[in-house]
TORKOL-898544 format. One line per 8 residues: their letters; for each residue z, x, y negated of C-alpha. Coordinates in steps of 0.001 Angstrom, whole numbers, plus 500000, padded with zeros to 6 digits. Last residue first. Layout:
BEGIN
A = Z,X,Y; ...
END
This chain:
BEGIN
XXXXXXXX = 487886,239557,595108; 485042,237825,593377; 487215,236546,590556; 486817,239573,588384; 488642,238006,585486; 487791,238634,581828; 485090,236065,581049; 486517,233361,583256
XXXXXXXX = 489998,233902,581860; 488705,233665,578306; 486883,230435,579117; 489925,228925,580813; 492487,229694,578103; 491931,226580,575960; 492302,224365,579030; 495912,225482,579400
XXXXXXXX = 496751,227804,582300; 497846,227595,585937; 497842,231058,587535; 494551,232481,588698; 492899,233752,591867; 495904,235606,593292; 498065,232794,591917; 496400,230246,594171
XXXXXXXX = 493108,228636,595116; 490524,229603,597696; 487056,228539,598790; 484763,228332,601806; 487021,229309,604707; 485149,231176,607437; 488217,232628,609134; 487430,236116,607843
XXXXXXXX = 487275,234798,604270; 490668,233160,604659; 492151,236399,606009; 490626,238378,603133; 492181,236113,600482; 495540,236027,602273; 495589,239815,602487; 494584,240111,598820
XXXXXXXX = 497621,238235,597614; 499112,234888,596602; 496631,232398,598046; 498490,229059,597836; 495699,226705,598876; 492834,227488,601272; 489733,225336,600753; 487364,224060,603450
XXXXXXXX = 484219,222256,602208; 483373,219218,604277; 480621,218340,606767; 483100,216734,609143; 482715,219562,611672; 483123,222000,608773; 486470,220518,607787; 487685,220505,611383
XXXXXXXX = 486680,224137,611887; 488479,225154,608688; 491621,223248,609667; 491610,224714,613183; 491166,228214,611735; 494072,227558,609374; 496346,226507,612243; 495390,229461,614452
XXXXXXXX = 495803,231918,611578; 499213,230492,610747; 500391,231124,614293; 498862,234611,614399; 500192,235820,611052; 497405,236804,608611; 498356,234628,606846; 501777,233034,606339
XXXXXXXX = 500979,231951,602763; 497951,230010,603998; 500047,227854,606312; 502602,226671,603741; 499805,226514,601149; 498278,223439,602769; 494610,223483,603757; 492460,221685,601180
XXXXXXXX = 489752,219620,602911; 486748,218726,600752; 483981,216156,600542; 485555,213180,602301; 483482,210930,604556; 486263,208341,604760; 484907,207086,608077; 485141,210551,609599
XXXXXXXX = 488655,211038,608262; 489531,207600,609622; 488442,208518,613142; 490158,211884,612876; 493416,210080,612141; 495760,211881,609793; 499415,212603,610261; 500984,214784,607583
XXXXXXXX = 501486,218423,606536; 498228,219834,607917; 496080,219166,604849; 497977,219540,601570; 495149,217752,599692; 492269,215770,601191; 489406,215869,598701; 487178,213114,597317
XXXXXXXX = 484159,213688,595062; 483229,211069,592475; 479661,209708,592376; 480411,206023,591802; 479556,205427,595463; 482202,208039,596274; 484854,206007,594495; 483780,202832,596309
XXXXXXXX = 483976,204574,599699; 487412,205967,598820; 488702,202491,597906; 487401,200885,601121; 488539,203642,603489; 491964,203711,601805; 492281,199942,602251; 491590,200268,605971
XXXXXXXX = 493919,203301,606279; 497046,201831,604613; 499680,204581,604342; 497330,206932,606220; 495391,208113,603161; 498534,208559,601072; 500237,210588,603808; 497126,212732,604258
XXXXXXXX = 497320,213621,600574; 494653,212598,598071; 492702,214732,595579; 490068,213137,593346; 487129,215300,592279; 485412,214456,588988; 482264,216030,587554; 480181,213395,589359
XXXXXXXX = 481886,210752,587204; 479875,212131,584271; 481891,212298,581057; 481453,210433,577780; 485255,210196,577680; 485109,206377,577404; 482536,206251,580175; 484649,208405,582455
XXXXXXXX = 487675,206205,581746; 485728,203030,582558; 484364,204424,585834; 487790,205661,586921; 489353,202268,586105; 486668,200417,588074; 487250,202716,591057; 491056,202237,590779
XXXXXXXX = 490983,198434,590712; 491825,198128,594427; 495088,200000,593773; 496143,201406,597157; 494921,204867,596200; 496935,204906,592991; 500079,203847,594832; 499624,206695,597318
XXXXXXXX = 499384,209157,594461; 496232,210705,593019; 495696,214354,592105; 492918,215197,589649; 490174,217782,590158; 487791,218870,587379; 484179,220008,587614; 482847,223488,586910
XXXXXXXX = 479922,224289,584611; 481759,226572,582174; 479224,226954,579332; 481055,225627,576272; 479786,222056,576737; 481173,222234,580265; 484525,223271,578808; 484598,220256,576491
XXXXXXXX = 483460,217682,579060; 486115,218944,581442; 488784,218631,578753; 487794,214994,578097; 487759,214224,581825; 491197,215806,582255; 492592,213915,579241; 491536,210451,580432
XXXXXXXX = 492309,211127,584096; 495813,212433,583304; 496673,209491,581021; 495363,206982,583585; 497453,208696,586264; 500584,208329,584088; 499911,204685,583314; 499349,203913,587003
XXXXXXXX = 502420,205930,588019; 504794,204084,585703; 506200,201563,588203; 509683,203088,588260; 509591,204434,591816; 506154,206016,591376; 507042,207457,587965; 510266,208867,589411
XXXXXXXX = 508323,210506,592246; 506054,212082,589555; 509028,213245,587424; 510645,216420,588728; 507986,217333,591281; 505401,217295,588464; 507166,220210,586699; 509325,219658,583608
XXXXXXXX = 508989,221725,580419; 512147,221478,578322; 515120,219260,579004; 515683,218098,575414; 512298,216883,574097; 510671,216783,577548; 507349,218624,577691; 506063,216972,580830
XXXXXXXX = 503605,218827,583037; 500390,217641,584717; 498276,219938,586866; 494502,219485,586558; 492575,221342,589267; 489463,223309,588323; 486491,223097,590646; 483913,225457,592106
XXXXXXXX = 484458,228575,590012; 481955,231010,591484; 483499,234039,593182; 480443,234286,595430; 481642,234302,599041; 485199,233087,598543; 484230,230212,596267; 486789,229651,593529
XXXXXXXX = 489410,226996,592778; 490710,227192,589221; 494179,226121,588054; 494516,223944,584959; 497500,223003,582834; 497832,219537,581377; 500444,218285,578919; 502571,215152,578778
XXXXXXXX = 504570,214395,575611; 501996,211916,574294; 504604,209870,572379; 503870,206655,574305; 503875,208450,577636; 507087,210160,576575; 508721,206803,575854; 508161,205670,579433
XXXXXXXX = 509209,209106,580634; 512423,208960,578599; 513282,205564,580093; 512698,207038,583542; 514875,210024,582643; 517729,207701,581666; 517398,205780,584910; 517252,209050,586809
XXXXXXXX = 520362,210304,585006; 522268,207162,585923; 521499,207821,589563; 521885,211578,589099; 525519,211207,588134; 526167,210785,591813; 524277,214000,592513; 526407,215917,590013
XXXXXXXX = 529491,214842,591968; 528127,216925,594823; 527146,215859,598337; 526045,218610,600711; 522246,218704,601043; 520106,219430,604106; 516320,219648,604516; 515729,221366,601174
XXXXXXXX = 512584,219344,600397; 513993,218537,596974; 513295,214814,597165; 514432,214474,600773; 517569,216556,600313; 518484,214613,597151; 518079,211308,599005; 520250,212623,601829
XXXXXXXX = 522945,213591,599318; 522901,210066,597851; 523151,208591,601363; 526094,210867,602177; 527712,209590,598990; 527225,205937,599879; 528369,206427,603450; 531462,208333,602330
XXXXXXXX = 532360,205677,599767; 531957,202852,602283; 533960,204631,604990; 537085,205334,602896; 538686,208644,601967; 535951,210117,599819; 534012,213221,598842; 536635,215958,599182
XXXXXXXX = 538791,214141,601762; 536808,213998,603998; 533288,215416,603603; 529841,213973,602855; 526606,215485,604198; 523012,214348,603617; 520291,215307,606070; 516503,214982,605709
XXXXXXXX = 515163,214955,609233; 511983,216561,610558; 509106,214985,612431; 506303,216463,614538; 504606,214201,617061; 502720,215565,620059; 500521,212857,621559; 500034,211996,625243
XXXXXXXX = 501873,208719,624928; 504788,210378,623130; 505666,214077,623364; 508044,215078,620552; 507402,218311,618663; 510155,220969,618756; 511865,221118,615356; 514244,218241,616147
XXXXXXXX = 516889,220400,617806; 516662,222951,614998; 517408,220241,612424; 520383,219025,614439; 521732,222546,614897; 521480,223190,611155; 523370,219973,610367; 525954,220850,613026
XXXXXXXX = 526572,224259,611447; 526808,222755,607977; 529423,220275,609180; 531396,223074,610838; 531404,225159,607648; 532317,222211,605411; 535254,220920,607465; 535191,219082,610786
XXXXXXXX = 538249,217334,612265; 536259,214298,613380; 532468,214730,613012; 530767,211350,612504; 526975,211487,612904; 524522,209073,611292; 520947,208006,612002; 518253,206299,609908
XXXXXXXX = 514753,205793,611355; 514933,201997,611197; 518545,200928,611602; 521990,202520,611457; 521657,204561,614633; 524919,206217,615563; 526050,209622,616870; 529825,209855,617250
XXXXXXXX = 531680,213136,617754; 534528,213559,620259; 532125,214549,623056; 530754,217323,620856; 527308,217294,619241; 523884,218722,620044; 522892,216715,623121; 523623,213460,621298
XXXXXXXX = 521099,214340,618594; 518453,215231,621166; 518885,211911,622983; 518723,209896,619756; 515533,211701,618696; 513986,210868,622063; 514844,207185,621682; 513499,207179,618114
XXXXXXXX = 510211,208718,619287; 509888,206057,621978; 510350,203362,619339; 507711,204951,617098; 505278,205126,620009; 505889,201434,620729; 505485,200735,616968; 501898,201954,616752
XXXXXXXX = 500274,205405,616811; 498940,205726,613264; 501043,203358,611213; 504175,203755,613321; 503980,207556,613168; 503146,207452,609447; 506293,205435,608814; 508305,208316,610289
XXXXXXXX = 507082,210619,607494; 510478,212339,607099; 513068,211111,609567; 516393,209835,608256; 519793,211437,608067; 523460,210806,607338; 526092,213361,608324; 529732,212352,607899
XXXXXXXX = 532512,214917,607973; 536192,215120,608812; 539075,217221,607564; 542666,218044,608410; 546009,217033,606945; 546961,215638,610371; 547629,212098,609114; 544855,212222,606517
XXXXXXXX = 542286,213557,608976; 543375,211122,611680; 542991,208169,609306; 539553,209376,608154; 538349,209942,611733; 539547,206468,612738; 537712,204889,609793; 534559,206804,610736
XXXXXXXX = 534866,205503,614288; 535191,201903,613038; 532362,202310,610526; 530168,203793,613266; 531000,200868,615557; 529760,198375,612968; 526734,200506,612014; 525479,200754,615586
XXXXXXXX = 526655,202987,618425; 523748,204509,620359; 521975,202684,623187; 518631,203763,621716; 516780,200458,621355; 519670,197986,621759; 521809,199656,619052; 525450,199316,620001
XXXXXXXX = 528548,197451,618818; 527647,193787,619315; 525456,194759,622247; 528456,196296,624011; 530588,193192,623455; 527737,191057,624762; 527431,193276,627832; 531177,193172,628382
XXXXXXXX = 531123,189387,628189; 528142,189163,630541; 529818,191469,633053; 533100,189552,632797; 531345,186234,633431; 529475,187798,636325; 532684,189187,637841; 534687,185979,637301
XXXXXXXX = 535186,185202,640996; 537772,182410,641034; 540840,182856,643235; 542955,179765,643994; 546340,180101,645631; 548970,178156,647542; 552223,179925,648308; 554871,179443,650986
XXXXXXXX = 552633,177451,653375; 553659,176950,657018; 557255,175684,656905; 556769,173539,653806; 559777,172527,651689; 558782,174444,648588; 555311,175648,647654; 554896,178462,645108
XXXXXXXX = 551693,178345,643002; 549427,181391,642659; 546435,181409,640281; 543912,184252,640481; 541030,185147,638143; 539035,187521,640289; 537021,190662,639531; 534604,192005,642111
XXXXXXXX = 533494,195470,643183; 536349,195885,645666; 539203,193704,644519; 539994,193708,640807; 542772,191212,640135; 543404,189045,637095; 546646,187082,636990; 548271,183660,636685
XXXXXXXX = 551581,183347,638552; 553982,180494,639298; 557326,182031,640245; 559254,181211,643455; 560064,184669,644866; 556926,184483,647000; 554986,184037,643741; 556568,187167,642233
XXXXXXXX = 555682,189252,645290; 552103,187946,645274; 551790,188852,641577; 553044,192393,642168; 550488,192842,644947; 547695,191641,642664; 548777,193663,639626; 548711,196768,641826
XXXXXXXX = 545068,196081,642825; 544002,198520,645539; 546350,196940,648078; 545328,193367,647227; 543991,192758,650739; 546853,194740,652294; 549562,192986,650259; 547927,189664,651148
XXXXXXXX = 548543,190566,654770; 545880,189617,657276; 546210,186668,659670; 543415,184671,658070; 540988,187046,656361; 538356,186878,659058; 538097,183068,659129; 535015,182828,656902
XXXXXXXX = 533370,186288,656720; 535122,188991,654762; 533882,191751,652457; 535788,190552,649396; 532530,189405,647789; 531840,187508,651037; 535050,185542,650552; 533682,184224,647237
XXXXXXXX = 532055,181211,648892; 535360,179656,649863; 538066,179291,652495; 541270,181149,653266; 544258,179705,655120; 547184,181362,656871; 547063,184571,654848; 550209,186627,655417
XXXXXXXX = 552738,187226,652634; 555766,186962,654891; 556672,183500,653525; 553241,182201,654387; 550015,182522,652453; 547525,179861,651365; 543945,180157,650206; 541104,178615,648214
XXXXXXXX = 538596,181371,647450; 536069,180768,644687; 532433,181406,643780; 531507,177875,644995; 529371,176805,647950; 532061,177239,650613; 534470,175438,648262; 532741,172090,648810
XXXXXXXX = 532246,172406,652576; 535861,173472,653078; 537056,170457,651042; 535018,168062,653181; 536283,169723,656340; 539867,169463,655042; 539440,165754,654282; 538277,165119,657833
XXXXX = 541047,167290,659360; 543943,165794,657332; 545901,168577,655692; 549634,168816,656303; 552588,170044,654239
END
């Protein structure tokens, strides 16, 4: 075989600019020709590879040396060879009847193509934000864990979790801060599981962990470890963010032997954990019945509003310095015909989900204003406080509704204090500012309830010009402990700096009362002051109780 010099120069010039190597080897396996732009990826300059053994060049690629041997034996070969940091697609064609060339070959550098393919494959199975496996890969790993558990007569567990109040992080600090928080959460989760476990992000603030071979005790241990790992606040853009997960646990085979069933049941358990505030819930068949039960309870609540089954109890809030009853909080209960007396936690979230919260709040406002008018006529000059939900606050017609209800009850709007949580205020701050301003123009007072349990912007608190800050019972109950004392003092100082009254909730004993007084708190509420009672008992309580503790 011969190559004409002019044609060879033209061919050399073409392949020199392509990611290929055009080569020939003799019957001993020695390179007698090698040209192309991909030579540099092999660590050779043009001409340097000629005279070297193909077995030496492919020495680190067993498939490569085997392919050369097969080609020298007369077989056409197509193979992939990793040489150095590069990957080549190699074709070898035996040549017969030529003294110089035994094999002609073409190597194409496919490293970039392979990198792109691997990257696409990775992206198809991983979350781009955190790098964790995504839902598709989670389902695959969960399927493997189920198959192994059944084959080995062992167990497996699925933990599903989301972050409480994560939306508030995005609303207050922006999505970049939320993304950084998710990355840090992912890192902490991975640091608290075994190499054989899979941590995945399913979307938003929802994560999952597959625990192959884990039974109930091990799953509970991991759930506790995960919650402990997320207890330390996260540093993001100079801010310390505090989030906690609600965790649902489903077990193999007790709760399912297919991925979809386990995911659904872990999700149900997570929902129960979030609603109950327990942090972690193991799935139970009773929880699954809860879906139908909730629908039934929602229908009962709708009928209960028609049948006037709701009742109000009242809990006074008193001034620490004088013992004067400042306000009296209305607490709604539901006297269910078969389930007995239900607390607000058992039906308020249901009313919000089922679109009944406006009717329920209207009922509470109407009856609370009427009761307030009655006790004021009997000599108790205190106003009444009513809790509002996030949906109430975002209703632009709320001020008009409050005004109409006060008029119908022949009550003064100035008797009314409306309590809002930080979470409700920060769900849509501009709208909250507008609605609160209109309520205050009517004469109603506005209080921030459960202060310290959410994310609130000082700028918005100033613009809201609220009248009262109620420090959450979880801090007050720990008084006079040093950590709780520091938090309560900060809440009192903040309230006073905004020109607000500071109220401590959940006072259950004299020590809490005295600690609040020492910290400069203005008022207190809790069982040490008075337990919730019907309106008819307020006057007797006021006459008999020595409220100036």
